[in-house]
All heavy atoms as an XYZ file, in Angstrom:
949
protein
N      -7.597     16.769     15.982
C      -6.230     17.225     16.031
C      -6.203     18.715     15.652
O      -6.832     19.116     14.692
C      -5.392     16.392     15.044
C      -3.927     16.716     15.070
S      -2.933     15.667     13.966
C      -2.623     14.273     15.022
N      -5.471     19.499     16.394
C      -5.398     20.938     16.146
C      -4.404     21.247     15.020
O      -3.587     20.394     14.642
C      -4.940     21.688     17.407
O      -3.584     21.316     17.687
C      -5.843     21.406     18.598
N      -4.466     22.473     14.537
C      -3.513     22.924     13.523
C      -2.082     22.729     14.019
O      -1.232     22.208     13.302
C      -3.774     24.399     13.176
C      -2.671     25.010     12.368
C      -2.543     24.729     11.023
C      -1.744     25.851     12.963
C      -1.502     25.278     10.276
C      -0.713     26.412     12.230
C      -0.593     26.120     10.877
N      -1.818     23.145     15.248
C      -0.474     23.032     15.804
C       0.008     21.593     15.883
O       1.173     21.297     15.586
N      -0.882     20.703     16.289
C      -0.518     19.286     16.376
C      -0.207     18.717     14.990
O       0.735     17.941     14.825
C      -1.643     18.491     17.036
C      -1.827     18.800     18.500
C      -3.129     18.259     19.078
O      -4.091     18.019     18.306
O      -3.187     18.086     20.305
N      -1.009     19.122     13.994
C      -0.765     18.644     12.618
C       0.561     19.182     12.097
O       1.332     18.452     11.476
C      -1.892     19.065     11.693
C      -3.091     18.176     11.813
C      -4.022     18.350     10.635
N      -5.267     17.678     10.936
C      -5.530     16.435     10.571
N      -4.683     15.759      9.855
N      -6.676     15.887     10.898
N       0.812     20.466     12.332
C       2.055     21.061     11.868
C       3.254     20.351     12.495
O       4.221     19.997     11.804
C       2.091     22.555     12.195
C       3.344     23.301     11.760
C       3.520     23.250     10.247
C       3.290     24.744     12.243
N       3.192     20.124     13.774
C       4.289     19.441     14.473
C       4.478     18.026     13.935
O       5.607     17.586     13.693
C       4.010     19.406     15.973
C       5.139     18.814     16.784
C       4.857     18.913     18.265
C       6.017     18.404     19.083
N       5.785     18.589     20.522
N       3.378     17.317     13.714
C       3.469     15.949     13.191
C       4.080     15.935     11.790
O       4.931     15.078     11.480
C       2.082     15.302     13.175
N       3.681     16.876     10.948
C       4.242     16.954      9.600
C       5.738     17.270      9.655
O       6.539     16.689      8.912
C       3.507     18.022      8.780
C       2.089     17.664      8.346
C       1.357     18.906      7.841
C       2.105     16.570      7.279
N       6.102     18.193     10.526
C       7.517     18.561     10.672
C       8.330     17.363     11.155
O       9.392     17.044     10.617
C       7.655     19.732     11.646
C       9.096     20.148     11.908
C       9.205     21.290     12.890
N       8.644     21.032     14.202
C       9.229     20.297     15.147
N      10.402     19.712     14.927
N       8.644     20.140     16.324
N       7.827     16.686     12.176
C       8.554     15.552     12.738
C       8.639     14.384     11.750
O       9.635     13.664     11.729
C       7.908     15.104     14.042
C       8.122     16.099     15.162
C       7.411     15.720     16.442
O       6.420     14.990     16.444
N       7.921     16.232     17.563
N       7.614     14.226     10.940
C       7.620     13.161      9.934
C       8.775     13.359      8.952
O       9.338     12.415      8.443
C       6.279     13.135      9.197
C       6.110     11.986      8.254
C       4.720     11.982      7.668
C       4.546     10.815      6.713
N       3.213     10.811      6.101
N       9.118     14.612      8.712
C      10.250     14.931      7.823
C      11.572     15.029      8.586
O      12.588     15.403      8.018
C      10.003     16.261      7.112
C       8.989     16.157      6.015
C       9.161     17.286      5.067
N       8.220     17.189      3.973
C       8.181     18.013      2.974
N       9.030     19.023      2.915
N       7.308     17.870      2.011
N      11.522     14.725      9.876
C      12.723     14.772     10.727
C      13.380     16.151     10.673
O      14.600     16.274     10.540
C      13.729     13.679     10.333
C      13.136     12.313     10.302
N      12.795     11.637     11.452
C      12.777     11.508      9.266
C      12.276     10.467     11.140
N      12.245     10.363      9.814
N      12.547     17.181     10.798
C      13.029     18.564     10.752
C      12.945     19.193     12.132
O      12.054     18.858     12.913
C      12.145     19.412      9.812
C      12.140     18.989      8.373
S      11.047     20.042      7.411
C      12.125     21.459      7.208
N      13.822     20.125     12.369
C      13.718     20.935     13.578
C      12.814     22.134     13.263
O      12.542     22.428     12.092
C      15.102     21.458     14.006
O      15.599     22.330     12.987
C      16.077     20.308     14.260
N      12.395     22.815     14.307
C      11.616     24.036     14.103
C      12.442     25.067     13.346
O      11.919     25.795     12.508
C      11.137     24.602     15.438
C      10.046     23.791     16.076
C       9.576     24.375     17.398
O      10.231     25.233     17.991
N       8.428     23.901     17.865
N      13.731     25.091     13.629
C      14.620     26.045     12.957
C      14.682     25.757     11.456
O      14.613     26.671     10.633
C      16.013     25.992     13.570
C      16.964     27.014     13.016
C      18.286     26.985     13.771
C      19.145     28.157     13.353
N      20.313     28.300     14.220
N      14.803     24.496     11.087
C      14.844     24.126      9.670
C      13.543     24.487      8.968
O      13.545     25.012      7.850
C      15.131     22.631      9.508
C      16.527     22.231      9.931
C      16.711     20.732     10.041
O      15.739     20.007     10.348
O      17.863     20.277      9.840
N      12.429     24.230      9.632
C      11.135     24.560      9.042
C      10.969     26.066      8.910
O      10.458     26.547      7.899
C       9.995     23.972      9.875
C       8.589     24.215      9.328
C       8.437     23.630      7.918
C       7.550     23.632     10.271
N      11.416     26.786      9.908
C      11.287     28.244      9.852
C      12.050     28.814      8.665
O      11.574     29.720      7.985
C      11.742     28.889     11.156
O      13.146     28.868     11.279
N      13.222     28.277      8.378
C      14.003     28.736      7.226
C      13.314     28.379      5.916
O      13.297     29.176      4.979
C      15.414     28.148      7.269
C      16.292     28.773      8.317
C      17.686     28.177      8.301
C      18.552     28.818      9.368
N      19.917     28.282      9.355
N      12.739     27.195      5.857
C      12.072     26.746      4.627
C      10.832     27.569      4.318
O      10.502     27.791      3.157
C      11.708     25.271      4.747
N      10.141     28.013      5.370
C       8.878     28.731      5.188
C       9.015     30.250      5.325
O       8.034     30.969      5.166
C       7.834     28.231      6.197
C       7.401     26.776      6.056
C       6.476     26.387      7.205
C       6.720     26.533      4.716
N      10.234     30.717      5.658
C      10.448     32.154      5.875
C       9.555     32.688      7.003
O       8.944     33.742      6.889
C      10.229     32.951      4.586
C      11.071     32.474      3.452
C      10.528     31.706      2.440
C      12.426     32.776      3.418
C      11.325     31.243      1.400
C      13.225     32.327      2.373
C      12.658     31.550      1.358
N       9.478     31.896      8.061
C       8.715     32.251      9.267
C       9.689     32.093     10.424
O      10.492     31.161     10.437
C       7.507     31.293      9.466
C       6.544     31.381      8.292
C       6.785     31.590     10.771
C       5.451     30.320      8.324
N       9.612     32.962     11.403
C      10.569     32.855     12.507
C      10.354     31.551     13.285
O       9.252     31.014     13.352
C      10.450     34.052     13.452
O       9.318     33.935     14.272
N      11.446     31.086     13.865
C      11.402     29.864     14.661
C      10.429     30.020     15.831
O       9.703     29.092     16.183
C      12.808     29.536     15.167
C      12.921     28.230     15.894
C      14.354     27.930     16.327
O      15.296     28.614     15.877
O      14.512     27.001     17.131
N      10.409     31.195     16.406
C       9.505     31.468     17.528
C       8.044     31.312     17.104
O       7.222     30.747     17.827
C       9.760     32.864     18.075
C       8.781     33.257     19.154
C       9.112     34.608     19.737
N       9.359     34.362     21.137
C      10.211     34.980     21.893
N      10.951     35.929     21.408
N      10.355     34.684     23.156
N       7.701     31.809     15.896
C       6.321     31.706     15.408
C       5.960     30.249     15.154
O       4.858     29.806     15.481
C       6.111     32.581     14.148
C       4.772     32.297     13.492
C       6.214     34.050     14.521
N       6.889     29.466     14.600
C       6.648     28.029     14.410
C       6.329     27.399     15.760
O       5.390     26.611     15.891
C       7.866     27.330     13.752
C       8.126     27.860     12.350
C       7.678     25.813     13.741
C       7.094     27.526     11.310
N       7.090     27.755     16.775
C       6.849     27.230     18.118
C       5.460     27.631     18.624
O       4.738     26.807     19.182
C       7.929     27.742     19.075
O       7.659     27.322     20.394
N       5.096     28.900     18.425
C       3.759     29.353     18.830
C       2.673     28.555     18.120
O       1.680     28.165     18.729
C       3.563     30.834     18.516
C       4.291     31.798     19.416
C       4.792     32.983     18.904
C       4.477     31.553     20.771
C       5.457     33.905     19.706
C       5.145     32.454     21.589
C       5.622     33.628     21.052
O       6.282     34.524     21.856
N       2.856     28.347     16.811
C       1.868     27.568     16.052
C       1.720     26.168     16.641
O       0.612     25.698     16.877
C       2.281     27.429     14.587
C       2.188     28.662     13.730
C       2.782     28.679     12.479
C       1.517     29.812     14.137
C       2.717     29.791     11.654
C       1.455     30.928     13.325
C       2.049     30.914     12.084
O       1.981     32.014     11.266
N       2.857     25.510     16.867
C       2.820     24.131     17.343
C       2.242     24.020     18.751
O       1.672     22.990     19.101
C       4.218     23.512     17.287
C       4.678     23.252     15.868
C       5.992     22.503     15.790
O       6.566     22.143     16.849
O       6.452     22.262     14.650
N       2.374     25.068     19.531
C       1.817     25.059     20.890
C       0.388     25.608     20.918
O      -0.194     25.766     21.985
C       2.713     25.883     21.812
C       4.090     25.281     21.995
C       5.006     26.205     22.777
O       4.569     26.940     23.650
N       6.286     26.159     22.457
N      -0.138     25.909     19.741
C      -1.489     26.465     19.594
C      -1.660     27.785     20.343
O      -2.740     28.114     20.810
C      -2.556     25.449     20.037
C      -2.597     24.269     19.110
O      -2.794     24.427     17.905
N      -2.383     23.082     19.649
N      -0.575     28.531     20.444
C      -0.640     29.852     21.058
C      -0.939     30.924     20.019
O      -1.381     32.016     20.364
C       0.672     30.170     21.768
C       0.909     29.299     22.989
C       2.241     29.581     23.657
O       2.875     30.615     23.369
O       2.657     28.749     24.481
N      -0.669     30.595     18.753
C      -0.966     31.500     17.639
C      -1.441     30.677     16.465
O      -1.229     29.465     16.405
C       0.258     32.303     17.211
C       0.629     33.378     18.173
C       1.591     34.334     17.530
N       2.066     35.296     18.513
C       3.104     36.068     18.346
N       3.789     36.015     17.223
N       3.472     36.914     19.274
N      -2.032     31.388     15.530
C      -2.523     30.774     14.305
C      -2.136     31.699     13.154
O      -2.120     32.923     13.331
C      -4.052     30.626     14.389
C      -4.642     29.884     13.236
C      -4.611     28.506     13.186
C      -5.229     30.577     12.181
C      -5.148     27.822     12.118
C      -5.772     29.903     11.115
C      -5.733     28.525     11.075
N      -1.809     31.169     11.981
C      -1.448     32.051     10.864
C      -2.491     33.141     10.653
O      -3.688     32.863     10.630
C      -1.383     31.105      9.671
C      -1.053     29.778     10.266
C      -1.755     29.761     11.601
N      -2.029     34.377     10.501
C      -2.964     35.494     10.397
C      -3.309     35.852      8.958
O      -3.981     36.844      8.726
C      -2.416     36.727     11.137
C      -1.093     37.197     10.572
O      -0.554     36.605      9.654
N      -0.562     38.260     11.140
N      -2.834     35.040      8.014
C      -3.230     35.287      6.629
C      -3.291     33.966      5.876
O      -2.628     32.992      6.231
C      -2.281     36.265      5.929
C      -0.865     35.727      5.835
O      -0.636     34.853      4.988
O      -0.008     36.191      6.606
N      -4.099     33.949      4.850
C      -4.322     32.730      4.083
C      -3.057     32.271      3.359
O      -2.823     31.076      3.199
C      -5.458     32.945      3.093
N      -2.235     33.207      2.929
C      -1.047     32.849      2.166
C      -0.061     32.028      3.006
O       0.608     31.137      2.480
C      -0.363     34.102      1.603
C      -1.205     34.851      0.582
S      -1.981     33.827     -0.690
C      -0.572     33.201     -1.548
N       0.008     32.296      4.291
C       0.884     31.504      5.158
C       0.377     30.077      5.236
O       1.159     29.124      5.141
C       0.968     32.128      6.566
O       1.498     33.445      6.452
C       1.838     31.305      7.493
N      -0.919     29.917      5.390
C      -1.502     28.571      5.406
C      -1.213     27.844      4.101
O      -0.872     26.664      4.094
C      -3.019     28.642      5.621
C      -3.504     28.802      7.043
C      -5.011     29.028      7.063
C      -3.139     27.591      7.871
N      -1.335     28.545      3.001
C      -1.096     27.927      1.694
C       0.369     27.527      1.554
O       0.679     26.435      1.067
C      -1.529     28.877      0.565
C      -3.047     28.998      0.575
C      -1.031     28.407     -0.787
C      -3.569     30.099     -0.295
N       1.275     28.394      1.980
C       2.709     28.060      1.912
C       3.013     26.799      2.715
O       3.764     25.927      2.269
C       3.555     29.222      2.443
C       4.100     30.088      1.363
C       5.234     31.028      1.748
N       5.582     31.219      3.123
C       5.187     32.261      3.870
N       4.412     33.191      3.381
N       5.585     32.368      5.107
N       2.423     26.700      3.907
C       2.643     25.523      4.740
C       2.077     24.283      4.054
O       2.730     23.239      3.981
C       2.024     25.725      6.144
C       2.772     26.826      6.898
C       2.051     24.415      6.939
C       2.080     27.298      8.171
N       0.855     24.400      3.530
C       0.221     23.266      2.846
C       1.040     22.826      1.639
O       1.270     21.623      1.432
C      -1.205     23.631      2.435
N       1.488     23.785      0.846
C       2.276     23.446     -0.335
C       3.608     22.805      0.048
O       4.058     21.860     -0.590
C       2.511     24.686     -1.195
C       1.267     25.147     -1.916
C       1.479     26.431     -2.697
O       2.330     27.247     -2.363
N       0.674     26.626     -3.726
N       4.229     23.315      1.087
C       5.519     22.766      1.510
C       5.388     21.292      1.887
O       6.234     20.470      1.544
C       6.086     23.572      2.682
C       7.440     23.079      3.098
C       8.574     23.438      2.358
C       7.602     22.241      4.191
C       9.824     22.967      2.713
C       8.847     21.765      4.551
C       9.947     22.126      3.813
O      11.186     21.647      4.162
N       4.313     20.957      2.612
C       4.122     19.578      3.068
C       3.290     18.734      2.099
O       3.008     17.567      2.377
C       3.481     19.569      4.462
C       4.432     19.987      5.553
C       4.260     21.189      6.213
C       5.504     19.180      5.908
C       5.131     21.579      7.222
C       6.380     19.566      6.913
C       6.187     20.766      7.569
N       2.875     19.331      0.982
C       2.074     18.625     -0.030
C       0.772     18.078      0.570
O       0.401     16.916      0.366
C       2.871     17.489     -0.682
C       4.152     17.951     -1.288
N       4.204     18.683     -2.446
C       5.440     17.813     -0.870
C       5.460     18.967     -2.732
N       6.236     18.457     -1.785
N       0.112     18.935      1.340
C      -1.202     18.609      1.899
C      -2.144     19.761      1.551
O      -1.710     20.811      1.094
C      -1.152     18.407      3.437
C      -0.251     17.230      3.804
C      -0.693     19.665      4.162
N      -3.419     19.566      1.792
C      -4.376     20.637      1.528
C      -4.527     21.517      2.764
O      -4.218     21.101      3.889
C      -5.739     20.051      1.148
O      -6.335     19.440      2.274
N      -5.025     22.713      2.552
C      -5.332     23.601      3.669
C      -6.413     22.960      4.538
O      -6.360     23.036      5.768
C      -5.765     24.998      3.163
C      -6.271     25.858      4.301
C      -4.606     25.691      2.459
N      -7.371     22.297      3.892
C      -8.417     21.594      4.653
C      -7.802     20.578      5.613
O      -8.247     20.443      6.746
C      -9.394     20.886      3.712
C     -10.289     21.841      2.965
O     -10.329     23.041      3.317
O     -10.962     21.401      2.025
N      -6.775     19.865      5.161
C      -6.103     18.892      6.026
C      -5.466     19.601      7.224
O      -5.608     19.151      8.364
C      -5.044     18.115      5.247
C      -4.217     17.209      6.128
C      -4.715     15.977      6.539
C      -2.965     17.608      6.582
C      -3.973     15.153      7.374
C      -2.216     16.788      7.420
C      -2.725     15.571      7.809
O      -2.003     14.761      8.653
N      -4.758     20.701      6.962
C      -4.116     21.443      8.051
C      -5.130     21.903      9.083
O      -4.857     21.924     10.277
C      -3.376     22.667      7.507
C      -2.068     22.436      6.774
C      -1.535     23.756      6.235
C      -1.039     21.770      7.678
N      -6.315     22.298      8.597
C      -7.345     22.822      9.494
C      -8.250     21.729     10.038
O      -9.192     22.004     10.775
C      -8.171     23.877      8.758
C      -7.381     25.076      8.249
C      -8.303     26.013      7.481
C      -6.698     25.805      9.384
N      -7.972     20.478      9.645
C      -8.772     19.323     10.083
C     -10.245     19.500      9.731
O     -11.128     19.239     10.547
C      -8.596     19.076     11.582
C      -9.056     17.672     11.986
O      -9.088     16.778     11.127
O      -9.393     17.480     13.174
N     -10.478     19.969      8.508
C     -11.848     20.167      8.047
C     -12.237     19.002      7.152
O     -11.582     18.744      6.148
C     -11.960     21.475      7.268
C     -11.700     22.700      8.107
S     -11.709     24.217      7.144
C     -13.326     24.197      6.442
N     -13.284     18.276      7.511
C     -13.695     17.168      6.648
C     -14.212     17.713      5.319
O     -14.868     18.761      5.286
C     -14.821     16.493      7.436
C     -15.339     17.553      8.333
C     -14.185     18.465      8.627
N     -13.877     17.030      4.234
C     -14.364     17.516      2.945
C     -15.880     17.410      2.866
O     -16.473     16.450      3.353
C     -13.690     16.591      1.929
C     -13.284     15.386      2.700
C     -13.103     15.815      4.124
N     -16.488     18.414      2.279
C     -17.940     18.403      2.077
C     -18.191     17.712      0.742
O     -17.642     18.107     -0.283
C     -18.514     19.840      2.059
C     -19.996     19.821      1.735
C     -18.265     20.509      3.387
N     -18.988     16.678      0.783
C     -19.319     15.935     -0.428
C     -20.530     16.572     -1.100
O     -21.415     17.109     -0.429
C     -19.629     14.474     -0.084
C     -18.516     13.767      0.657
C     -17.246     13.651     -0.166
O     -17.297     13.373     -1.350
N     -16.110     13.880      0.465
N     -20.578     16.489     -2.420
C     -21.721     17.043     -3.133
C     -23.009     16.372     -2.688
O     -24.060     17.002     -2.636
C     -21.524     16.894     -4.644
C     -20.468     17.843     -5.164
C     -20.302     17.770     -6.661
O     -21.304     17.518     -7.360
O     -19.181     17.974     -7.122
N     -22.929     15.090     -2.309
C     -24.137     14.400     -1.851
C     -24.632     14.992     -0.542
O     -25.831     15.046     -0.305
C     -23.874     12.890     -1.673
O     -22.743     12.718     -0.802
C     -23.610     12.209     -3.002
N     -23.712     15.457      0.313
C     -24.121     16.109      1.559
C     -24.938     17.356      1.257
O     -25.928     17.649      1.917
C     -22.909     16.510      2.407
C     -22.133     15.312      2.931
O     -22.699     14.197      2.971
O     -20.962     15.500      3.292
N     -24.479     18.108      0.255
C     -25.187     19.330     -0.122
C     -26.555     19.004     -0.697
O     -27.543     19.651     -0.381
C     -24.356     20.133     -1.131
C     -22.988     20.604     -0.639
C     -22.210     21.234     -1.787
C     -23.142     21.588      0.496
N     -26.596     17.991     -1.536
C     -27.855     17.618     -2.180
C     -28.845     17.048     -1.174
O     -30.050     17.238     -1.309
C     -27.605     16.608     -3.296
N     -28.343     16.339     -0.170
C     -29.221     15.737      0.840
C     -29.698     16.742      1.870
O     -30.461     16.404      2.760
C     -28.502     14.591      1.571
C     -28.245     13.395      0.680
O     -28.903     13.291     -0.381
O     -27.378     12.584      1.038
N     -29.244     17.965      1.769
C     -29.698     18.994      2.695
C     -28.968     19.008      4.018
O     -29.391     19.680      4.949
N     -27.855     18.255      4.119
C     -27.083     18.289      5.363
C     -26.572     19.692      5.627
O     -26.424     20.106      6.762
C     -25.885     17.337      5.283
C     -26.204     15.926      5.676
S     -24.707     14.926      5.753
C     -23.888     15.596      7.187
N     -26.271     20.409      4.547
C     -25.805     21.778      4.638
C     -26.781     22.627      3.831
O     -26.619     22.767      2.623
C     -24.382     21.923      4.065
C     -23.361     21.109      4.813
C     -23.011     19.836      4.396
C     -22.752     21.619      5.951
C     -22.069     19.094      5.093
C     -21.810     20.890      6.647
C     -21.475     19.620      6.214
O     -20.548     18.892      6.904
N     -27.793     23.180      4.480
C     -28.778     23.969      3.725
C     -28.176     25.287      3.246
O     -28.053     26.235      4.005
C     -29.893     24.196      4.749
C     -29.226     24.079      6.076
C     -28.072     23.133      5.891
N     -27.747     25.304      1.997
C     -27.083     26.463      1.434
C     -27.933     27.085      0.342
O     -28.642     26.400     -0.374
C     -25.723     26.061      0.848
C     -24.775     25.335      1.803
C     -23.534     24.877      1.058
C     -24.402     26.229      2.970
N     -27.793     28.393      0.208
C     -28.526     29.105     -0.825
C     -27.952     28.752     -2.199
O     -26.802     28.326     -2.308
C     -28.414     30.613     -0.600
O     -27.087     31.030     -0.862
N     -28.727     28.948     -3.263
C     -28.208     28.680     -4.613
C     -26.947     29.489     -4.924
O     -26.029     28.986     -5.575
C     -29.364     29.092     -5.523
C     -30.592     28.934     -4.671
C     -30.147     29.277     -3.277
N     -26.875     30.742     -4.455
C     -25.683     31.557     -4.690
C     -24.448     30.942     -4.029
O     -23.366     30.910     -4.615
C     -25.877     32.977     -4.155
C     -26.835     33.802     -4.977
O     -27.130     33.403     -6.125
O     -27.277     34.848     -4.480
N     -24.624     30.459     -2.816
C     -23.497     29.869     -2.103
C     -23.083     28.547     -2.748
O     -21.889     28.247     -2.850
C     -23.847     29.665     -0.627
C     -22.707     29.361      0.316
C     -21.562     30.360      0.150
C     -23.189     29.358      1.743
N     -24.039     27.772     -3.210
C     -23.718     26.527     -3.911
C     -22.920     26.813     -5.186
O     -21.969     26.104     -5.506
C     -24.992     25.748     -4.242
C     -25.696     25.101     -3.052
C     -27.039     24.528     -3.485
C     -24.830     24.020     -2.441
N     -23.299     27.859     -5.895
C     -22.575     28.238     -7.110
C     -21.157     28.680     -6.763
O     -20.192     28.323     -7.446
C     -23.314     29.347     -7.857
C     -22.639     29.749     -9.149
C     -23.393     30.834     -9.907
O     -24.453     31.291     -9.437
O     -22.888     31.216    -10.967
N     -21.022     29.457     -5.700
C     -19.703     29.909     -5.258
C     -18.816     28.722     -4.892
O     -17.635     28.674     -5.255
C     -19.850     30.865     -4.072
C     -18.592     31.518     -3.548
C     -17.932     32.371     -4.626
C     -18.922     32.388     -2.346
N     -19.369     27.747     -4.205
C     -18.612     26.546     -3.825
C     -18.166     25.781     -5.065
O     -17.020     25.340     -5.167
C     -19.436     25.642     -2.886
C     -19.599     26.311     -1.523
C     -18.787     24.265     -2.734
C     -20.620     25.649     -0.615
N     -19.064     25.646     -6.037
C     -18.728     24.939     -7.275
C     -17.586     25.643     -8.003
O     -16.655     24.994     -8.505
C     -19.956     24.833     -8.172
N     -17.621     26.961     -8.050
C     -16.545     27.715     -8.690
C     -15.241     27.566     -7.907
O     -14.173     27.361     -8.479
C     -16.914     29.197     -8.798
C     -18.028     29.551     -9.775
C     -18.443     31.009     -9.586
C     -17.588     29.294    -11.200
N     -15.320     27.672     -6.600
C     -14.149     27.606     -5.723
C     -13.405     26.278     -5.884
O     -12.188     26.240     -5.908
C     -14.612     27.803     -4.271
C     -13.524     27.765     -3.234
C     -12.753     28.880     -2.963
C     -13.283     26.612     -2.495
C     -11.758     28.858     -1.998
C     -12.296     26.569     -1.533
C     -11.536     27.694     -1.286
O     -10.558     27.664     -0.338
N     -14.160     25.191     -6.025
C     -13.550     23.863     -6.130
C     -12.637     23.743     -7.339
O     -11.711     22.927     -7.335
C     -14.630     22.785     -6.200
C     -15.326     22.536     -4.900
C     -16.425     21.506     -4.939
C     -16.519     20.661     -6.136
N     -17.601     19.693     -6.129
N     -12.871     24.538     -8.373
C     -12.082     24.439     -9.608
C     -10.733     25.163     -9.529
O      -9.915     25.012    -10.421
C     -12.877     24.988    -10.792
C     -14.033     24.085    -11.169
O     -13.961     22.872    -10.869
O     -15.000     24.580    -11.764
N     -10.505     25.947     -8.464
C      -9.267     26.702     -8.349
C      -8.168     25.859     -7.703
O      -8.440     24.934     -6.938
C      -9.480     27.970     -7.515
C     -10.269     29.029     -8.228
C     -11.595     29.253     -7.908
C      -9.692     29.807     -9.221
C     -12.338     30.223     -8.561
C     -10.418     30.783     -9.882
C     -11.742     30.995     -9.552
N      -6.911     26.235     -7.977
C      -5.792     25.572     -7.311
C      -5.642     26.159     -5.901
O      -6.311     27.125     -5.549
C      -4.492     25.720     -8.128
C      -4.074     27.161     -8.329
O      -4.217     28.003     -7.433
N      -3.546     27.471     -9.494
N      -4.760     25.566     -5.097
C      -4.617     25.984     -3.694
C      -4.202     27.453     -3.579
O      -4.668     28.173     -2.700
C      -3.600     25.098     -2.963
C      -4.094     23.697     -2.687
C      -5.292     23.652     -1.759
O      -5.284     24.314     -0.705
O      -6.251     22.933     -2.079
N      -3.330     27.902     -4.458
C      -2.881     29.293     -4.405
C      -4.053     30.248     -4.627
O      -4.241     31.202     -3.868
C      -1.783     29.538     -5.451
C      -1.341     30.980     -5.516
C      -0.465     31.499     -4.563
C      -1.811     31.826     -6.509
C      -0.066     32.817     -4.609
C      -1.413     33.159     -6.556
C      -0.545     33.647     -5.610
O      -0.160     34.957     -5.648
N      -4.832     29.986     -5.671
C      -5.964     30.871     -5.964
C      -7.048     30.778     -4.894
O      -7.711     31.765     -4.586
C      -6.536     30.578     -7.349
C      -5.615     31.052     -8.464
O      -4.814     31.980     -8.216
O      -5.689     30.496     -9.573
N      -7.226     29.595     -4.319
C      -8.178     29.465     -3.211
C      -7.751     30.358     -2.045
O      -8.575     30.988     -1.400
C      -8.277     28.012     -2.744
C      -9.057     27.124     -3.681
C      -9.085     25.697     -3.170
C      -9.846     24.798     -4.110
N      -9.859     23.396     -3.647
N      -6.456     30.402     -1.789
C      -5.943     31.267     -0.729
C      -6.169     32.735     -1.032
O      -6.492     33.517     -0.136
N      -5.989     33.120     -2.285
C      -6.235     34.508     -2.678
C      -7.706     34.868     -2.477
O      -8.022     35.963     -1.998
C      -5.827     34.719     -4.133
C      -4.324     34.652     -4.335
C      -3.903     34.770     -5.779
N      -4.408     36.012     -6.339
C      -4.699     36.192     -7.628
N      -4.528     35.218     -8.477
N      -5.149     37.354     -8.066
N      -8.589     33.946     -2.825
C     -10.025     34.181     -2.642
C     -10.339     34.311     -1.155
O     -11.074     35.213     -0.739
C     -10.851     33.046     -3.287
C     -10.712     33.101     -4.808
C     -12.313     33.119     -2.865
C     -11.205     31.860     -5.515
N      -9.798     33.416     -0.366
C     -10.025     33.461      1.078
C      -9.498     34.755      1.674
O     -10.169     35.398      2.487
C      -9.372     32.260      1.751
C      -9.481     32.171      3.265
C     -10.939     32.143      3.702
C      -8.753     30.959      3.776
N      -8.296     35.161      1.260
C      -7.725     36.403      1.781
C      -8.588     37.594      1.396
O      -8.819     38.499      2.199
C      -6.294     36.599      1.285
C      -5.581     37.753      1.958
C      -5.409     37.532      3.448
O      -4.890     36.511      3.872
N      -5.857     38.478      4.248
N      -9.093     37.610      0.160
C      -9.968     38.685     -0.288
C     -11.228     38.739      0.580
O     -11.648     39.804      1.022
C     -10.355     38.503     -1.761
C     -11.346     39.525     -2.248
C     -10.941     40.824     -2.527
C     -12.679     39.190     -2.407
C     -11.858     41.770     -2.967
C     -13.601     40.126     -2.846
C     -13.189     41.429     -3.124
N     -11.815     37.568      0.853
C     -13.019     37.521      1.680
C     -12.727     38.022      3.097
O     -13.530     38.756      3.681
C     -13.588     36.105      1.709
N     -11.578     37.633      3.644
C     -11.210     38.094      4.983
C     -11.003     39.606      5.004
O     -11.454     40.293      5.931
C      -9.939     37.389      5.459
C     -10.069     35.896      5.767
C      -8.692     35.270      5.952
C     -10.934     35.668      6.985
N     -10.322     40.123      3.975
C     -10.101     41.571      3.891
C     -11.427     42.301      3.756
O     -11.653     43.332      4.403
C      -9.201     41.920      2.704
C      -7.765     41.449      2.902
O      -7.394     41.126      4.042
O      -7.039     41.396      1.891
N     -12.312     41.776      2.940
C     -13.626     42.379      2.738
C     -14.422     42.363      4.045
O     -15.071     43.355      4.407
C     -14.377     41.618      1.632
C     -15.574     42.286      1.009
C     -15.208     43.615      0.392
C     -16.167     41.360     -0.054
N     -14.331     41.264      4.752
C     -15.035     41.153      6.044
C     -14.505     42.168      7.055
O     -15.277     42.766      7.806
C     -14.888     39.736      6.591
C     -15.627     39.526      7.871
N     -15.028     39.705      9.097
C     -16.899     39.146      8.118
C     -15.900     39.462     10.038
N     -17.044     39.125      9.478
N     -13.186     42.359      7.060
C     -12.567     43.307      8.002
C     -12.988     44.758      7.717
O     -12.916     45.592      8.606
C     -11.049     43.202      7.961
C     -10.544     41.917      8.605
O     -11.327     41.261      9.322
O      -9.375     41.579      8.361
N     -13.398     45.033      6.488
C     -13.797     46.383      6.123
C     -15.250     46.695      6.501
O     -15.678     47.836      6.425
C     -13.622     46.607      4.600
C     -12.178     46.617      4.197
S     -11.803     46.891      2.438
C     -13.327     46.902      1.597
N     -15.987     45.667      6.950
C     -17.384     45.890      7.329
C     -17.458     46.863      8.504
O     -16.665     46.763      9.434
C     -18.040     44.563      7.731
C     -18.408     43.691      6.568
C     -18.942     42.330      6.958
C     -19.947     42.350      8.073
N     -20.521     41.044      8.364
N     -18.434     47.783      8.457
C     -18.557     48.741      9.575
C     -19.024     48.085     10.854
O     -19.610     47.091     10.913
C     -19.593     49.740      9.090
C     -20.188     49.173      7.857
C     -19.360     48.012      7.412
């Protein structure tokens, strides 16, 4: 299921119109429509977090990302360096808002690469 399909399903589950959701999230109705039609995707982590918080779901759920289990990491399903494993362990302890701030920082840092 795509981000747009999940967003639409969450909105419809609450019996909301796109206009009502746009007001609740401070996003234009047109952008909500673009999201639901998969024509656009939120361009910053904070928007994803606001949507997740509004619907009481995780960002991982919105993005349809299966949770990575510690056993997967230990079994070598995801061969990660010790530094990356430490970063993941630290990241897991943050709340959704702080996770979004970390993600936004990483995206900004990546955009600054030459």
